[in-house]
Steps between C-alpha positions, in 0.01 A plus 500: 500500500578730790175692428302181484651352814453817705182557697311767304363642824845577636689584182694827520374803297182310407285812474747668272536191285125453483461866389748443218317178404162673493641777283647237261175303475311828443728576201442149363126534540504839317694351212256209469196729519649721219579197280137401505374140493204353680270797585516863408769754585425651844351847523577749778301300758662173381852655532418617842378158617787323333775716660319514837501123511878498512536744789400253775784270392738721691362342830431162367718323758370702796125436437466252221119441539424878517714555198316222308170661589622843389633357172175312434290817572697672215519216259138381519342818357801523256404166350129576525559807271643260235848652513808306391481188713873402474634823649422444877569128497854538648378712795235244582742208477765671711262565779359144479850359522572721801187375680600140442865549591431678820190321639371162586365250246144539632520883456649451152223263392221730637660796327519309170138403530397860564701627201353233276150582621541866408651398171206270418254774596671754277535257211135408529399863472738612229567195299254212555643297213866533603552147644848474362589841635379391845710185486804705404450744781440221756820320385706808567348550841563145607857514349607801706331378816671161491824670405474712813415198712803307363734794566359526861561135567849522348587798727373304804711203398806723447446675836474164672829382340676819603364471852615137533839597377527790751375268778751239409774755494396630842494143632850437361623820667331416829644145486846645431472745789373222731792271408745786558345571839506128592867476391594806691329361811668168459841664474427718798402195709812312390734792577332561837532137604858474377632822640316478837622143548860567402532834675355355816750213500783736429388721786487211746835367396659844518360542852663163597836620368464838677395334829807268489730796430348707789447227753866425582757670281781334691378148416395551133309201360640517150334177391148636587567834327636323192190277480266796539683683222491190280123469557458868405697445176299186415169684564624786274592266221158322517313836501711630217419193283122533565510881425690425178234249395219747564675771311560267205126437484441877488754542220366212291120531560456648146656201320241268341496161665703621792484274815554617848733223604452251778279617789603440866330188619472258795854378444623832627332479839799324674718794400248737657495299821874484507535878449254563780700264735824695406317813605439362840151354475432149630306363207309170501415390153225241406486502121316202360459622142776495243317594182225751409385687190759773421273792583379343831858402595625849436212656710579257787867582481443871517247475780737285710784738420307807610363331813855384607632852429229653726579241775873577487433876509222522752482189717788589728840338545529131405130457431343159471336458160313206363448442124241252393421416140280209378245415233135407584189467288653664188647800682844588627479612862777688681547657839786708649456574865743651750499556880479880467709628789569844346426827687227727357616726214354798327625425148315638206292257303679289241404284201588157626155375585348670197753335273442159653124526455547611137719205437243258648218658301707484181475119504139494626590445872444671829723627773452584868745672723475616860594447865469155655301432818800351665725791396695570189393556141391259230458507127292229339399448140300268281619475141300283257706271284222384268570130576191430701196634683546793745282601781455828694611341828827605655819296481579215724760472770861379461376150567236503235201529736227738376445802719181645357568858413827548671846528348791263529690524825745287694241375745197461281302764683293739286660852497199692384667611173205366305315825581457718190797731458279816492397445864840392633665737758875466451598666827687400810819367339665829414591359163189532282567844355850416385377172345 
């Protein structure tokens, strides 16, 4: 079956194997010629023509048509001399089978017609009354030709099955690699958001405690220090719990039917706002949505978390931050804007904005981030919820009035963040690289 399934033109050692085959058929032809039968025993010329007809079989797979012509050139005079007609039949049928198995159906049919034409001509010259002999010869010719055609189609079918199986295997491997890459990116985003948020809050709270200790050691405000340390401990406990949940997902991701556990959602936004207030930010929250699809809610939670973290880190002491979240025309629209009173900084580029855009794209949404005309920095996003029609226009203001292509602000004035992100120039605030 391996020999039948394999393409004869690419089989290993095909010339050597064909040489052995030609030698074997030559021995069989010699035995049939010595045993006698239909026709006389070959003389010297007959033996020469008979054995010479088997020599081209060595190259039958390289040049099947030329080999057929060479074999017919030797066999035609052999039969015309009334030598044993059964002896060369195997050489003829082997080369006919090779032509059919390695060529097209049209070439095979034309070859069969040519062979039968030569056979009819020779039979008419040597044996005009041999109608039965002619039918017998024609039957063998057609049998080997159609056998070669059938084997050729079977090989094509087998090759197609193998190719489909290999393509399916490659597709499975590519899908597995894609899923692994997506999971790694998701975990990287979660860890970035979690650690950046927690470490920022811990840094701010530690600075408060250090400031109280250094400001007036004689009049130590123990209550303020104790509150700052308690806030640090609470932030550490929260971060530790989220890191533990992420690590549990990594440990159990190979278990069939494993679930990732509850995703952070909109119900966690009050905790983010409260944590930002504890860090010194003056946060105004306008959240009008309480429920959203899990994936959309998780994306909104992480975007707000990262935006608040950036505001606490880069917007200066006690920044004014406004968080707006509402649903309109089948999309969840959010905005986090600060007053941006930080001094210019030369921080190296971070992954905050990149991660927020990836989260928005993961649920089919868009995100814009950049400086505001009236000062400060704003992050706005549109996240489809699949509950109604969405449009390409920007979000409305905090009062629900459409603003065209602007983003939500506290005054309803367009901020220009509807400009494509590729052409936005995030300069002038000193906080874009770190974000």
